[in-house]
C-alpha positions in Angstrom: -3.4 9.8 -34.2 -4.0 6.5 -32.4 -6.8 4.1 -32.9 -8.7 5.9 -30.2 -8.5 9.2 -32.1 -6.2 10.8 -29.5 -2.8 12.2 -30.5 0.2 10.7 -28.7 1.5 12.9 -25.9 -1.6 15.1 -25.7 -2.1 17.0 -22.5 -2.9 14.8 -19.5 -1.6 11.6 -21.2 0.9 10.9 -18.4 -1.7 11.3 -15.7 -4.2 9.1 -17.7 -1.5 6.4 -18.0 -0.8 6.5 -14.2 -4.6 6.4 -13.4 -5.1 3.5 -15.9 -2.1 1.6 -14.5 -3.4 1.9 -10.9 -6.7 0.5 -12.0 -5.2 -2.3 -14.0 -2.7 -3.4 -11.3 -5.5 -3.2 -8.7 -7.8 -5.4 -10.8 -5.4 -7.8 -12.4 -2.3 -7.7 -10.3 1.3 -7.2 -11.5 1.8 -10.3 -13.6 -1.4 -10.2 -15.6 -1.2 -6.4 -16.3 0.6 -5.6 -19.6 1.8 -2.3 -21.1 -0.8 -2.9 -23.8 -3.7 -3.3 -21.3 -2.6 -0.1 -19.6 -2.3 1.8 -22.9 -5.8 0.5 -23.9 -7.3 1.7 -20.6 -5.6 5.1 -20.9 -6.6 5.3 -24.6 -3.0 5.9 -25.7 -0.4 4.1 -27.8 1.7 1.6 -25.9 4.8 3.4 -27.2 3.7 6.4 -25.2 3.6 4.4 -22.0 7.1 3.2 -22.7 8.2 6.8 -23.5 7.0 8.1 -20.1 7.9 5.1 -17.9 10.3 2.8 -19.8 9.0 -0.5 -18.5 6.1 -2.0 -16.7 8.2 -2.3 -13.5 9.0 1.4 -13.5 5.4 2.3 -14.2 4.4 0.0 -11.3 6.8 1.8 -8.9 5.6 5.2 -9.9 1.9 4.3 -9.9 1.9 2.8 -6.5 2.7 5.8 -4.5 1.2 5.5 -1.0 -1.8 7.8 -0.5 -0.2 9.7 2.4 3.3 10.8 3.4 4.6 8.7 6.2 6.8 11.6 7.4 3.5 13.4 8.2 1.2 10.6 9.5 3.7 8.7 11.7 4.4 11.7 14.0 0.7 12.3 14.3 0.0 8.7 15.3 2.8 8.8 17.9 2.0 12.3 19.3 -0.4 11.1 22.0 2.1 8.5 23.1 2.4 4.7 23.0 -0.9 4.2 24.8 -3.6 3.3 22.2 -1.0 3.3 19.4 -2.2 -0.2 18.2 -5.7 1.0 17.6 -4.7 4.3 16.0 -2.2 2.6 13.7 -4.8 0.0 12.6 -7.5 2.6 12.1 -5.1 4.8 10.1 -4.1 2.0 7.7 -7.6 0.8 7.2 -8.7 4.3 6.4 -5.7 4.9 4.0 -6.3 1.6 2.2 -10.0 2.2 1.7 -9.7 5.7 0.1 -9.4 6.0 -3.6 -5.7 6.9 -3.1 -5.2 3.6 -1.3 -6.0 1.4 -4.3 -2.5 1.4 -5.6 -1.2 0.0 -2.3 -3.9 -2.7 -2.5 -2.7 -3.6 -6.0 0.8 -4.0 -4.7 -0.6 -6.2 -1.9 -2.4 -8.5 -4.4 0.8 -8.8 -6.4 3.2 -9.8 -3.6 2.4 -13.5 -3.5 3.3 -14.1 -7.2 6.0 -11.5 -7.8 9.2 -11.0 -5.9 9.7 -7.4 -7.2 6.3 -6.5 -5.8 7.1 -8.2 -2.5 10.4 -6.3 -2.3 8.6 -3.0 -3.0 6.1 -3.7 -0.2 9.0 -4.7 2.2 10.9 -1.5 1.3 7.9 0.7 1.8 6.7 -0.8 5.1 10.2 -1.1 6.5 11.8 2.2 5.5 8.8 4.5 5.5 6.7 3.3 8.4 8.4 0.8 10.7 11.8 2.6 11.0 10.0 5.8 11.8 8.0 4.1 14.6 11.0 2.2 15.9 13.0 5.5 16.1 10.8 6.9 18.7 10.1 3.8 20.8 11.9 3.9 24.1 11.6 0.2 24.6 13.8 -2.8 24.2 14.1 -4.2 20.7 12.1 -1.3 19.0 12.7 -2.6 15.4 11.4 -6.0 16.2 8.4 -4.5 17.9 7.6 -2.2 15.0 8.2 -5.2 12.6 5.7 -7.4 14.5 3.1 -4.6 14.3 3.7 -4.2 10.6 3.4 -7.9 10.0 0.1 -8.0 11.8 -1.2 -5.1 9.7 -0.1 -6.7 6.4 -1.7 -9.9 7.5 -4.9 -8.0 8.2 -4.8 -6.4 4.8 -4.3 -9.7 3.1 -7.2 -11.3 5.0 -9.5 -8.3 4.3 -8.6 -7.3 0.7 -6.9 -10.2 -1.0 -8.3 -13.5 0.5 -11.5 -11.6 1.6 -12.3 -13.7 4.7 -16.0 -13.1 5.2 -16.3 -11.4 8.6 -13.0 -9.5 8.2 -13.9 -8.3 4.7 -17.4 -7.1 5.8 -16.5 -5.5 9.2 -16.2 -1.8 9.4 -12.8 -0.2 9.7 -13.8 1.0 13.2 -14.8 -2.5 14.3 -11.5 -3.9 13.0 -9.4 -1.2 14.6 -11.1 -1.9 18.0 -10.7 -5.7 17.6 -7.1 -5.8 16.2 -5.7 -2.7 17.9 -5.2 -4.3 21.4 -3.3 -7.2 19.8 -0.9 -4.8 18.0 -0.7 -2.7 21.2 0.9 -5.7 23.0 3.9 -5.3 20.7 4.4 -1.8 22.3 3.5 -2.6 25.9 4.6 -6.1 26.8 8.0 -7.7 27.1 9.2 -9.6 24.0 10.4 -13.1 25.0 14.0 -13.8 24.1 
């Protein structure tokens, strides 16, 4: 028995650890979160956290699964065509980030400034899972650059809204932001890219 009265490895422990890790990373960021703090939040022994996940980094990677599958949402965003893609893309990301399932992604976002591993994880996800899928269907010049510019704009929006919490951006509704930011992102899909 642990100090909490629970036996190590009891049913649901792994899920409780993942849930606690998501909450701890979201609240404290990567560096300030410890195996012990996650174990305490999950009401398990720290050894059980190590048993299931090995290290804080491995737990971080597993806990921060994106709330939706890019293989499903990117084709749906692109189905109507390029027109209006900027607003659809912005609205989708805001919606995904603001659901309970989006909290792990926000934890990752808060951690990128101080932790290179977190920054690399964010780069890998955005590049491989989202931007490369969009670039693959763009029949425009320099599709990867265009998709990358759109992605950088979205990450900047997320930093301003969820990390720095710039007043009007943090308090605006997702619909207001999608309408305001969407046309700027749309330019990456419509207008010539200067060389």
